[in-house]
VEXVEXVO-547070 format. One record per atom (N, C-alpha, C): residue in one letter; z, y negated, x negated. Coordinates in pm, whole numbers, plus 50000, padded with zeros to 5 digits. Example, Ala and Ser with C-alpha at 12.3 -4.5 7.8 and 13.67 -1.06 7.14 Angstrom:
BEGIN
A507805056948681
A507805045048770
A507805033048680
S507085022548715
S507145010648633
S507874999748710
REM end
This chain:
BEGIN
X621062003810196
X621181995110307
X619181994810326
X618681998110451
X617591995610473
X616931983710442
X615661977610369
X614801967110350
X613771964810487
X613591976210508
X612381977810601
X612441990510699
X612471984210875
X613131992410961
X611611996511036
X611032005011081
X610342008911139
X610642020611283
X610842016311360
X610722025611473
X609962025911602
X609342036811626
X607912040911720
X607022029011758
X606402026011628
X605482020211608
X603952031711689
X603342021311808
X601992025111800
X600892019211837
X599802024011798
X598292016111784
X597432023611796
X596422017311911
X595332019211964
X594142011111929
X593252017211929
X591752010811919
X590422018011957
X590642010112128
X589942017112235
X589962035112250
X589152041412191
X589372060712242
X590432059612115
X590082056111994
X590972063811910
X592682060711804
X593472066911851
X594862065811868
X595172059911667
X595482053211645
X595202046311498
X596642052411447
X597632049811495
X599372050211495
X599762056011614
X600652067811599
X601282072411694
X602402079111613
X604162070811688
X605342070711716
X606082064411548
X605442060811501
X605652056611356
X607422053811312
X608192060911284
X609392057411240
X609912060411115
X609802053511008
X610992052910915
X611292039610884
X612852042810722
X613382033210665
X612922033410500
X613112021710456
X612802017810358
X614232010510264
X614582017710141
X615602011510150
X615402001510011
X616621993510023
X616521980509943
X616321986609817
X615341979109753
X614931981809576
X614431996209574
X613451998309689
X612862010809663
X611542010509643
X610482023809582
X609162021409558
X608912033309657
X608292029909746
X608282035409864
X606762039909905
X606392053509864
X604682056109888
X604152059410011
X603552052210082
X602322057710185
X601242066710151
X601222080810142
X600242089810064
X599722095210237
X598202091810203
X597042097010303
X595802095810242
X594682103710347
X593262096810300
X592612088010417
X591792080710366
X590702068510445
X590912073610559
X591212063910687
X591192068010858
X592702071010871
X593692072910756
X594932078810807
X596072070510881
X595782057410873
X596272045610923
X597082041310868
X597112039510747
X597762030410646
X597662019410657
X596162011010624
X596261999210643
X596621991010799
X596361998410885
X596821992311050
X597981990011045
X598832002010959
X600912000610978
X600801987610857
X600311987710769
X599941974910702
X600121962210736
X599231961510824
X598701946410882
X599531947211000
X600191953811084
X601291950311157
X602531948711093
X603021953010965
X604341951610921
X604131940710843
X602811931610841
X602631919510773
X602781909810863
X602661910210983
X602381903911092
X600981899411092
X599831904811108
X598531900411061
X597691907411220
X598421919911276
X598011922611358
X599011925011480
X599281927811606
X600511935611692
X600471949411763
X601231957811702
X601151971811714
X601531971111934
X600961982111993
X600861977412120
X602421985212209
X603071989112092
X604581992412112
X605581994511978
X606271993212040
X607461999911908
X607691987511854
X608541986211733
X609431972911672
X609461976811501
X609641962611436
X610211969111312
X610591958111267
X611521958211150
X612311943411067
X611941949910981
X611361936210842
X611281938210720
X612271923610690
X613131926910607
X614281918210520
X615021915410628
X615641921210751
X616011917610872
X615141908110956
X614251909410952
X613421896111026
X612461905111114
X612461901011269
X611911907611356
X610051908511318
X609451917811290
X607691914111250
X606901904711356
X607541904011496
X606831893411564
X607881879211620
X608871881111654
X610021868811686
X609721864511547
X609961865911442
X610421859311321
X608791859411228
X607751858111299
X607051863911211
X606381849811064
X606971835711126
X606301828711031
X607601829210905
X609101830010958
X609851831210876
X609821843610723
X608961853010819
X608671868310732
X607871864910642
X606781859810673
X606161855910581
X606271849410420
X607701845710416
X607591837810317
X608661849710235
X608971861010319
X609721869910215
X608571881510161
X607851881710232
X607051892110171
X605541893010097
X604951899510026
X603891895009937
X603101905310010
X601821903709981
X600881914610066
X599511915509944
X599171922009942
X598161926209827
X596781936609919
X595961929810013
X595081937510119
X594321949009982
X593811955810048
X592911968710003
X591751963709937
X591151956010013
X589941949009953
X590771933409886
X589471933409793
X589701915709708
X590011905109781
X590431898709814
X590311889509963
X590671876709900
X591041873909724
X591171860509715
X589881852509694
X589761842309655
X588251832809650
X587811835009508
X586511840309538
X585441843609457
X585121830709349
X584931821409444
X584371808809401
X585431800309294
X586781801609302
X587871798409221
X588161805009098
X588781795309020
X588621803208886
X590711813108871
X590731818608823
X592111826608767
X593161817008810
X592921807908742
X594271794208760
X594201790908865
X592681788208931
X592991777709052
X593431784509144
X593041799009165
X593601810109256
X594951810409255
X595651809509163
X597231814109123
X597721795709225
X597151788809180
X598021773509188
X597581771109333
X596621774409380
X596391770809518
X597471783809627
X597691796109568
X598431803309643
X600161797909637
X600251791209488
X601591788209504
X601581779009554
X600901768909601
X600701756209701
X601251755709805
X600511769009871
X600891778110002
X601731777710072
X602781784609920
X604121787209987
X605131776309936
X604911766109911
X605491754309859
X606361759009732
X605551764009625
X606541764409517
X605611760209415
X605671763909280
X604721764009151
X604301773809090
X603551776709034
X603191790208865
X604621790508871
X605111772908829
X606141773508656
X607561779508701
X607821774508867
X608921779308910
X609331795708910
X608541806008929
X608301820308940
X607491826508865
X607471817908732
X606441823308582
X607071837408554
X608161838508562
X608791847008507
X608651860208535
X608401862408710
X607611874508774
X606241880908737
X605361867208701
X604271874708706
X603771871408523
X604511867708447
X604101865908313
X603541882008193
X604531886208236
X603921899308170
X602471903508216
X602041899808378
X600861904108423
X599701896308397
X599801881808385
X599631871208382
X598911868708206
X599831873508134
X599211867807958
X597851876507961
X597711888108034
X596571893908039
X595271888208090
X595421881608213
X594481872908251
X594231860608175
X595391856208117
X595231847308047
X593911835707967
X593671849307875
X592361845807831
X590841843107924
X591231845908021
X589951843508128
X590451831508268
X591801826008217
X591991816608350
X591101808308376
X589761804108312
X588821796208373
X587791807008384
X587771817308430
X586281825908485
X586811824308644
X585911824208717
X585481829208875
X586251843108903
X586551841209021
X587521854009039
X586661862709090
X585701863109154
X584391869809165
X583911875809039
X584111873108905
X583361875208771
X584141884008709
X585091886408741
X586271894908652
X586291912808680
X586741918208597
X585741933208643
X587751938508712
X587271951308789
X588161959808890
X589511955508849
X590451957208717
X591491957108717
X591811943808703
X591091939708645
X591341922108587
X591881917008735
X591071920408842
X591091915009009
X591901917109080
X592371931009005
X594011940609066
X594781929809019
X595271926508931
X596151916608847
X596221907308900
X594901898408964
X595111884608971
X595881886309100
X595511895909201
X595931897009326
X597411901309346
X597621907909233
X599301912009205
X599941895209183
X599321890309097
X600091880209076
X600161868309182
X599011870309268
X598811857009346
X599761861009505
X599981877109537
X600921880409616
X602421879709559
X603021880109415
X604221874709369
X604761862609337
X604001857309354
X603641838209291
X605031830109412
X605061836709510
X606361828509592
X607701837109607
X607431849309474
X609191856709487
X609311864909577
X608481870609676
X609231880409787
X609501888009773
X610601892209856
X611541900609819
X610951918709895
X609831914609953
X609191929310000
X607341931009943
X607101934409853
X606141937409847
X605331947809880
X603801943409971
X603071956810036
X601451957909940
X601321962909896
X600911970509833
X599631985509892
X598531976309983
X597231986610012
X596331987809953
X596641999509874
X595602009009793
X595341999909708
X596441996609589
X595531987309520
X594991993709382
X594922005909406
X594362013309248
X593122022609315
X592732017309423
X591162022609490
X590092014709399
X589142027909344
X587932020509291
X588302018509143
X589622019209099
X589862013308954
X590032022408867
X589902019608726
X589372031008612
X590682037808592
X591142049508531
X592172059408529
X593472047008445
X592532042508333
X593872035508250
X594172023108315
X593342012208406
X594182004608470
X595122009308579
X594392018308653
X595612025408734
X596912033108661
X597202035108576
X598232038808475
X598782024608463
X597922016608408
X598742005408340
X599571993308489
X598892001508577
X599011991208719
X600681999508784
X600512012608775
X601972018908817
X603092013308687
X602962014508617
X603882005908501
X604381992908512
X603631983808623
X604131969408623
X604361976208735
X604181982308842
X605241985308975
X606531988908933
X606721996008825
X608002002808787
X608871990308752
X607961982108678
X608851970008621
X609691956908711
X608141958008843
X608841946008945
X609791952308989
X609731972809012
X611471971909064
X612191970609014
X612221972108874
X613781969208803
X614231957908808
X613151947608891
X613331930608934
X614151928309075
X614111941109107
X615001939809265
X613901935409377
X612511940909341
X611481938009443
X611651950509513
X611631952609706
X611441967409706
X609551967009735
X609161978109707
X608081977309694
X607281987009771
X606011986109868
X606121993209982
X604371998409974
X603702006409904
X602602013109823
X602132020009892
X600342018909935
X599632030110011
X598892034909905
X598212047209904
X597602054409817
X596702064309867
X595622065409836
X594992078309906
X594692090109777
X595812085409670
X595642095909520
X596962101609527
X596822113809584
X598222127409564
X598732124609449
X598472120209327
X598682125509212
X600052113709188
X599672104509269
X600102092009235
X601532090609286
X601812099709417
X602732101309497
X604022108409411
X603692108609329
X605052114809216
X605692098009159
X605032092009137
X605482079209095
X606172070209175
X606662073709318
X607612064609411
X608812073009441
X609582068709472
X611132073809477
X611212080609597
X610222078709720
X610352086909804
X608652080009888
X607942092709947
X606582094009990
X606602094610169
X605772088710217
X606002095310356
X604262102610368
X603872114910404
X602262117710406
X602112116310536
X600932107010572
X600392106910702
X598892112810712
X598222115310846
X597322120010852
X596942117910990
X595552109511034
X595512107311173
X596712100411285
X596972089511164
X598052081311253
X599362084611300
X599722098311177
X600982106911221
X601832111211067
X603242110711093
X603942109710981
X603692127210977
X603952134510863
X603712146610817
X605282153610797
X605572144110671
X606892142410649
X607132131610527
X608682127410550
X609302119610476
X610152123010340
X610272124110254
X611252126410144
X610672120910005
X611542127909926
X611122124909737
X610162136809734
X609262131209653
X608262138309622
X608672156609577
X610052156309487
X610322166409470
X610562175409594
X611082169309694
X611762175909758
X610772185709840
X609882175209870
X608762176509986
X608042193009880
X607752191109758
X607382200609689
X608382213109751
X609572211009719
X610272224009670
X610292229909828
X609892221109936
X610282224210054
X608182235310104
X607502239409983
X606532247210041
X606602260510033
X606832267010142
X606942276910241
X606972290210146
X605782289210060
X605162304010026
X604732303009849
X605012314009800
X604502312609665
X602822308109665
X602622300609518
X601212295709559
X600572302509422
X599522306409389
X598982310909290
X597482307109284
X596952306109146
X595842298709115
X594872309309056
X593502309309095
X592592318709046
X591042312109007
X590642318108903
X588802309908887
X588112320208853
X586652314508888
X585602326008856
X584532318108835
X583412324808737
X581962317608665
X581842309208802
X582142315008940
X581132309509025
X582142305909172
X583032298109143
X584302296409235
X584402300609378
X582622289209408
X582242295209501
X581932311209623
X581502315609523
X581742324809595
X582922334709579
X583432333909471
X585562333509515
X585612330709598
X585612318009679
X586102312009748
X585872321309905
X584742326109881
X584192329610025
X584652345610004
X584932349509931
X584892362009910
X586562367109953
X587332359509894
X588842356609920
X589242354110078
X588432350110116
X588802342710275
X588712351210363
X587852362810333
X587032373410406
X588142383310364
X589202385710249
X590142397010282
X591032397110307
X592052405910413
X592792407410503
X594322403710423
X594382402510279
X595722399810184
X595952382310212
X594702377810195
X594772363810219
X595502354110303
X596292346210294
X596912338410423
X595372322710403
X595682317610241
X594612305810277
X594252306910134
X593062300010100
X592722295309999
X591902284309979
X592342275909899
X591372262609879
X591062258809738
X589662251009718
X588962247009588
X589972232609527
X590362238409396
X591482227109397
X590692222109248
X589622208709253
X588722211009073
X588462229409034
X589082231708902
X587962242208818
X588952252408923
X590182255608985
X590442264108995
X590662269109154
X590582279909214
X591212280009377
X592932282309370
X593452278809467
X594552275709505
X595352285509610
X595812298209610
X595932306609706
X597062310409766
X597382314409881
X598592319909943
X598652335909989
X599162342809944
X599232354510032
X600102355910165
X599652366710271
X600342369310349
X601912376010326
X601592387910223
X602552390510174
X602302390810031
X603442385909955
X603552388909796
X603682397209741
X604012408909778
X604062422809720
X602612429809775
X601432425509813
X600112428209883
X599242416309828
X598972419109696
X597722410309630
X596912418809620
X595422410409678
X594222417909640
X593642420709494
X593112434309530
X592812439909348
X591302435009312
X591522432909175
X590162425609119
X590572415909102
X591502407609140
X591382393809142
X592712388209080
X592652380908930
X594082374608884
X594502364508951
X595392368808971
X596232356809040
X597582354708952
X597642335008919
X599002332108848
X599652325808938
X600802327108924
X601112320708970
X601742307308937
X602202296509053
X602072280608987
X602892270909104
X603232263009027
X604292254309146
X603112244309228
X603732241209312
X602592237009414
X602822222909383
X601872214709392
X601652197309433
X601672189709533
X601702178709541
X601942169809683
X600772172309761
X599362176709654
X598512174709761
X598342191709826
X599232203409776
X599302215409834
X600062213909973
X600882208009928
X602032207210052
X601482197210154
X600312187910137
X599972181710203
X598732189410297
X598252202410244
X597272207610359
X597952216410406
X599372220410351
X599732231510419
X600832225310552
X600962214310545
X601512202110637
X600682205810775
X599312198010727
X598242203510782
X597942216610882
X598022222510805
X597582232910853
X598952240310964
X599952233810983
X600942238111054
X600842229711178
X600302217611191
X599992208911303
X599652218611418
REM end
């Protein structure tokens, strides 16, 4: 059963086409990832789906509610955590949480079971102003406020951007446990390594969907054998490999170069290549090359 249905969503800002014919489904209870770099259109799509802005064309429904016609009722069914910290910085942790509970005509006590595990980490700082919290604690408070009215669908726009690696890992563990409570989660991220934590993902760039599938299937669809190479001076090796006729593509990935060949039986001489499995970022780059 589809919890979220999107059909032909388009959005333009002046001369910039932010979204082009976006269509996909998110199943009930799924953890769905929208993966792409800054400027890919992730935030625009989230703002449309949460009824904050209107699409130019197309339609969508969340939990069976039309995002335009039923926007008032829709807001009772969804939780939204925007990319920028948007809570009241001068209010304390406790005051922020009580405020958002009141807005949705509920209480912290009524849905405390949803946020208990997260809030217990915040409780020692409950009287501290939100603006004085660390990045990881701000993130946890924003998630608590998005959950306090017991939404059936949770939208998280780049929730781990700018957060330390330990807090990022903790956050994804929290999402996994929320999913087990029956909440459908749609999360966007520019971090390709986080894609593997999702049930399914949509790769997006320049407002267009490149591929939608499970992370495993997207990796399996990589069309060529992938190799890695390295040298004391990777930039010099990169330039040299790009000039060789045997090379199909070469990109720098951290301390290694990732390489594909035009023909696997014709490897360049004097370059040691090690066969590796492609990651989501490799697949993303290959899909961009095919456009």
